[in-house]
PASEBA-1860 file (N, C-alpha, C; in nm, 3 decimals):
! residues 88
1> MAEAPSID> 1.596/-3.504/-5.907/1.692/-3.440/-5.857/1.830/-3.428/-5.891 ~ 1.853/-3.304/-5.869/2.039/-3.252/-5.948/2.083/-3.344/-5.806 ~ 2.210/-3.394/-5.886/2.329/-3.439/-5.805/2.411/-3.347/-5.742 ~ 2.440/-3.310/-5.603/2.572/-3.229/-5.563/2.710/-3.250/-5.636 ~ 2.789/-3.129/-5.675/2.890/-3.187/-5.733/2.961/-3.261/-5.592 ~ 3.081/-3.314/-5.667/3.175/-3.374/-5.590/3.297/-3.306/-5.542 ~ 3.369/-3.336/-5.443/3.486/-3.231/-5.392/3.577/-3.219/-5.518 ~ 3.588/-3.332/-5.594/3.692/-3.328/-5.729/3.658/-3.188/-5.805
9> ELLKIACK> 3.527/-3.186/-5.810/3.456/-3.109/-5.914/3.487/-2.960/-5.860 ~ 3.455/-2.956/-5.741/3.468/-2.818/-5.655/3.607/-2.732/-5.652 ~ 3.678/-2.855/-5.605/3.806/-2.820/-5.616/3.876/-2.781/-5.789 ~ 3.808/-2.818/-5.879/3.860/-2.785/-6.028/3.808/-2.660/-6.027 ~ 3.722/-2.625/-6.005/3.627/-2.479/-5.985/3.722/-2.382/-5.925 ~ 3.778/-2.421/-5.805/3.849/-2.328/-5.713/3.974/-2.301/-5.770 ~ 4.067/-2.418/-5.829/4.186/-2.394/-5.862/4.166/-2.305/-6.002 ~ 4.057/-2.335/-6.102/4.040/-2.262/-6.215/4.016/-2.119/-6.171
17> NNASDLII> 3.950/-2.060/-6.076/3.896/-1.948/-6.062/4.040/-1.851/-5.979 ~ 4.112/-1.933/-5.893/4.253/-1.868/-5.847/4.202/-1.771/-5.762 ~ 4.104/-1.753/-5.683/4.030/-1.638/-5.604/4.042/-1.687/-5.464 ~ 4.113/-1.717/-5.387/4.099/-1.726/-5.248/4.157/-1.628/-5.186 ~ 4.072/-1.558/-5.110/4.098/-1.423/-5.018/4.119/-1.490/-4.883 ~ 4.051/-1.575/-4.837/4.029/-1.592/-4.721/4.008/-1.768/-4.687 ~ 4.105/-1.809/-4.628/4.114/-1.949/-4.581/4.069/-1.977/-4.429 ~ 3.991/-2.036/-4.419/3.941/-2.070/-4.262/3.960/-2.221/-4.235
25> RTGGEYRL> 4.046/-2.196/-4.116/4.102/-2.353/-4.070/4.032/-2.388/-3.938 ~ 3.964/-2.482/-3.940/3.866/-2.505/-3.812/3.965/-2.596/-3.736 ~ 3.943/-2.623/-3.607/4.017/-2.744/-3.517/4.167/-2.693/-3.460 ~ 4.183/-2.543/-3.478/4.291/-2.508/-3.406/4.426/-2.517/-3.465 ~ 4.408/-2.582/-3.625/4.567/-2.627/-3.693/4.600/-2.520/-3.734 ~ 4.713/-2.504/-3.767/4.797/-2.402/-3.812/4.879/-2.406/-3.938 ~ 4.835/-2.515/-4.013/4.894/-2.552/-4.130/4.784/-2.586/-4.234 ~ 4.819/-2.575/-4.354/4.736/-2.612/-4.474/4.724/-2.706/-4.517
33> SNFLLWQA> 4.830/-2.810/-4.451/4.831/-2.924/-4.530/4.850/-2.976/-4.682 ~ 4.900/-2.879/-4.745/4.913/-2.877/-4.912/4.799/-2.871/-4.956 ~ 4.687/-2.812/-4.888/4.547/-2.770/-4.959/4.571/-2.651/-4.995 ~ 4.529/-2.661/-5.138/4.511/-2.552/-5.278/4.663/-2.447/-5.199 ~ 4.753/-2.492/-5.222/4.861/-2.454/-5.162/4.893/-2.314/-5.289 ~ 4.875/-2.319/-5.422/4.926/-2.229/-5.523/4.797/-2.119/-5.487 ~ 4.679/-2.150/-5.465/4.553/-2.078/-5.483/4.585/-1.970/-5.333 ~ 4.648/-2.050/-5.227/4.632/-1.965/-5.113/4.760/-1.861/-5.084
41> SYAEIYVT> 4.843/-1.871/-5.181/4.959/-1.756/-5.186/4.938/-1.633/-5.117 ~ 4.814/-1.589/-5.172/4.799/-1.445/-5.111/4.658/-1.430/-5.026 ~ 4.627/-1.571/-5.004/4.506/-1.572/-4.910/4.533/-1.520/-4.745 ~ 4.454/-1.457/-4.701/4.460/-1.434/-4.551/4.418/-1.578/-4.472 ~ 4.470/-1.609/-4.368/4.427/-1.769/-4.318/4.378/-1.696/-4.161 ~ 4.269/-1.772/-4.148/4.191/-1.732/-4.010/4.180/-1.891/-3.947 ~ 4.226/-1.897/-3.836/4.201/-1.996/-3.740/4.142/-1.991/-3.641 ~ 4.032/-2.109/-3.639/3.936/-2.110/-3.510/3.961/-2.240/-3.445
49> ETMWPDFS> 3.949/-2.243/-3.325/3.954/-2.367/-3.234/3.818/-2.411/-3.253 ~ 3.696/-2.391/-3.317/3.604/-2.467/-3.359/3.627/-2.591/-3.439 ~ 3.570/-2.691/-3.426/3.561/-2.794/-3.495/3.458/-2.804/-3.590 ~ 3.492/-2.844/-3.714/3.426/-2.827/-3.860/3.225/-2.875/-3.815 ~ 3.206/-2.980/-3.735/3.100/-2.997/-3.722/3.000/-2.906/-3.648 ~ 3.066/-2.826/-3.583/3.016/-2.730/-3.459/3.054/-2.587/-3.530 ~ 3.098/-2.585/-3.677/3.124/-2.439/-3.735/2.969/-2.371/-3.764 ~ 2.965/-2.277/-3.716/2.858/-2.199/-3.715/2.833/-2.047/-3.783
57> REVFYEAI> 2.722/-2.004/-3.835/2.690/-1.903/-3.881/2.794/-1.789/-3.788 ~ 2.767/-1.791/-3.676/2.856/-1.664/-3.574/2.976/-1.686/-3.610 ~ 3.042/-1.841/-3.617/3.225/-1.843/-3.604/3.226/-1.780/-3.784 ~ 3.174/-1.808/-3.861/3.185/-1.780/-3.981/3.200/-1.600/-3.979 ~ 3.091/-1.560/-3.937/3.061/-1.385/-3.932/3.198/-1.339/-3.845 ~ 3.249/-1.412/-3.764/3.368/-1.374/-3.660/3.459/-1.407/-3.746 ~ 3.515/-1.475/-3.852/3.610/-1.466/-3.949/3.571/-1.362/-4.042 ~ 3.494/-1.340/-4.098/3.469/-1.221/-4.205/3.508/-1.091/-4.123
65> RNFQQRQR> 3.445/-1.085/-4.012/3.471/-0.954/-3.917/3.652/-0.928/-3.899 ~ 3.717/-1.031/-3.879/3.846/-1.050/-3.866/3.930/-1.002/-4.012 ~ 3.854/-1.067/-4.091/3.959/-1.042/-4.246/3.906/-0.916/-4.262 ~ 3.788/-0.850/-4.246/3.772/-0.696/-4.277/3.874/-0.594/-4.205 ~ 3.937/-0.645/-4.101/4.029/-0.548/-3.999/4.154/-0.556/-4.062 ~ 4.196/-0.663/-4.164/4.331/-0.695/-4.209/4.378/-0.602/-4.306 ~ 4.495/-0.556/-4.334/4.579/-0.494/-4.432/4.625/-0.613/-4.527 ~ 4.543/-0.597/-4.649/4.577/-0.674/-4.733/4.697/-0.642/-4.824
73> RFGRTGEQ> 4.829/-0.696/-4.826/4.952/-0.632/-4.883/5.000/-0.716/-4.991 ~ 4.936/-0.870/-5.018/4.992/-0.935/-5.146/5.114/-0.912/-5.174 ~ 5.189/-0.974/-5.062/5.347/-1.034/-5.081/5.427/-0.877/-5.022 ~ 5.392/-0.780/-5.026/5.439/-0.653/-4.991/5.460/-0.640/-4.849 ~ 5.555/-0.554/-4.828/5.540/-0.495/-4.639/5.460/-0.381/-4.631 ~ 5.437/-0.363/-4.505/5.361/-0.239/-4.480/5.414/-0.118/-4.526 ~ 5.539/-0.097/-4.547/5.614/0.013/-4.602/5.571/0.025/-4.769 ~ 5.550/-0.094/-4.822/5.535/-0.090/-4.947/5.368/-0.079/-5.005
81> TPARLATT> 5.302/-0.067/-4.928/5.130/-0.086/-4.974/5.112/0.052/-5.012 ~ 5.024/0.069/-5.137/4.986/0.169/-5.221/4.967/0.289/-5.136 ~ 4.873/0.281/-5.020/4.822/0.373/-4.901/4.943/0.433/-4.823 ~ 5.037/0.386/-4.806/5.176/0.410/-4.732/5.239/0.488/-4.823 ~ 5.276/0.443/-4.966/5.340/0.489/-5.066/5.286/0.639/-5.126 ~ 5.140/0.635/-5.062/5.091/0.771/-5.138/5.108/0.890/-5.027 ~ 5.137/0.833/-4.884/5.165/0.921/-4.823/5.305/0.996/-4.791 ~ 5.401/0.913/-4.850/5.552/0.942/-4.826/5.620/1.051/-4.956
END
């Protein structure tokens, strides 16, 4: 049986890909605690009161639905987004 990758191996992959679009924070905490700070620079953060052991598919889908409603600005203001600039 193949061994599951360690957390260190998974973090190396995450750091290499640099592609965090959404970070889900469980337990109602509004801080990243220095977790993947560079990779999180333009990520959207979703905070849920659900504790990690109780995190379910339904809670995950709620985070995805919330993410889909957001305007991704990548450091710009709402006035500087491409859709806004195209209409002015």
